[in-house]
N, C-alpha and C positions, 0 to 999 in steps of 0.2 A: 504494500500500500504506500502511495507517495506521501512524503512529508511536506508540510507547509510551515513557513516561518512568519511570525507575526511581529512586525516592527511597529512600535507605538510612539507617537508624539503627543505629549500632554502638557500644554501651557509652557512650551519652550524646552521641556525635558524630553529626552529621546531614549528609548529602550530598543536595543537590537537583539532579536531572538537568535540564539545560537543553537538551540535544541530542536525546535520544531515539534509538530504534532502530526500524526498520521490521519488522513482523511480520505475516504473512498471517492468523494466527488467534490466539485466546486460548490455545489449547493450546501454541503455540510460545512466546509470551511467558511463560507459566507455567513451562515447562521451563527457560527462561533464568533466571527469578527463583529457582526452587528450587535450581538449580545454583550460583547466586551465594552463597547463605547459608553453606554449608559452606566454600566457598573463602574467604570473609571470616574465618571462625573460624580457619582454618589459617594465614592470612597476618597475623593480628592480633599484631604484635610487641609491643604494649603490654601484652598480657595476661600476667599472672603466675599464673594459676590462679584457681580460684574460679568463681563464677557470672558468665556473660557472656550478653548478649542481643543478637541481631541480627534486624532486621526490614527488610522491603522492601515498599514500596507502589508499585504500577504505576498510572500515570495515562494516560488516553487523550488525544487531541489537544484535547479540550475542557477538560482539567484535572480530570476526574472520576476518582477512585480506582476502579479496576475489579478490582483484585486485591491481596491482602495475604498475606504469609507471615512467620512468625516462627520463629527457631531459638534455643533456650536451651541453652547449653553450660555444663556444670559439671564441673570436674575438681579433684582434690586428691591430694597425696602423703600416704601413710600411713606413719608411723614405727613 
């Protein structure tokens, strides 16, 4: 089963996946990538409101980017 690697950008920070995960199809790695983005936003303890960007790029075993997704999250208190 092919491995796919998930590289994440979250508010200026970058994580480069060196391990990867096996997926049987592009539909399966897409579901995992899409589920990851809101989870990142919810767990971002450094965020104090405002505009935040999260993106994920999925690479195949050859290192080619085969999928990208982006989530922009903006929140603010109103007085």
